[in-house]
C-alpha positions as CSV (number, residue, x, y, z in Angstrom):
1,X,40.6,-68.6,59.0
2,X,42.8,-70.1,62.0
3,X,43.5,-66.7,63.6
4,X,39.8,-65.7,62.8
5,X,38.3,-68.9,64.4
6,X,40.6,-68.4,67.6
7,X,39.6,-65.0,67.9
8,X,35.9,-66.1,67.6
9,X,36.5,-68.7,70.3
10,X,38.2,-66.0,72.5
11,X,35.3,-63.9,72.3
12,X,33.0,-66.7,73.2
13,X,35.2,-67.6,76.4
14,X,34.8,-63.8,77.4
15,X,31.1,-63.9,77.0
16,X,30.9,-67.2,78.9
17,X,33.2,-65.6,81.5
18,X,30.8,-62.2,81.8
19,X,27.7,-64.2,81.9
20,X,28.6,-66.7,84.6
21,X,29.9,-63.7,86.7
22,X,26.6,-61.8,86.4
23,X,24.8,-65.2,87.2
24,X,26.8,-65.6,90.2
25,X,26.4,-62.6,91.3
26,X,22.6,-62.2,91.1
27,X,22.3,-65.5,92.9
28,X,24.8,-64.1,95.7
29,X,22.6,-61.1,95.9
30,X,19.4,-62.9,95.9
31,X,20.7,-65.5,98.6
32,X,22.0,-62.5,100.8
33,X,18.6,-60.5,100.4
34,X,16.6,-63.6,101.2
35,X,18.5,-65.4,103.9
36,X,19.2,-64.9,107.7
37,X,22.8,-65.1,106.7
38,X,22.6,-62.0,104.7
39,X,21.0,-60.2,107.7
40,X,24.0,-61.2,109.9
41,X,26.5,-60.1,107.3
42,X,24.9,-56.9,107.0
43,X,24.8,-56.3,110.9
44,X,28.3,-57.5,111.3
45,X,29.4,-54.8,108.6
46,X,27.2,-52.1,110.3
47,X,29.2,-52.8,113.6
48,X,32.5,-52.9,112.2
49,X,31.9,-49.4,110.3
50,X,30.9,-48.2,113.5
51,X,33.7,-49.4,115.4
52,X,36.0,-48.3,112.6
53,X,34.4,-44.7,112.6
54,X,34.8,-44.5,116.4
């Protein structure tokens, strides 16, 4: 029983980590898309890409 319980706990921990990661990623994308900071980041990324390709 003990080993089975610890396995269940580990699976729950993994699920919590996956959920937290997905939520954070979703929030990050939402913030980036809806904010001025996101636009600045995109502009900087494009500028860097252009300077590297040149």
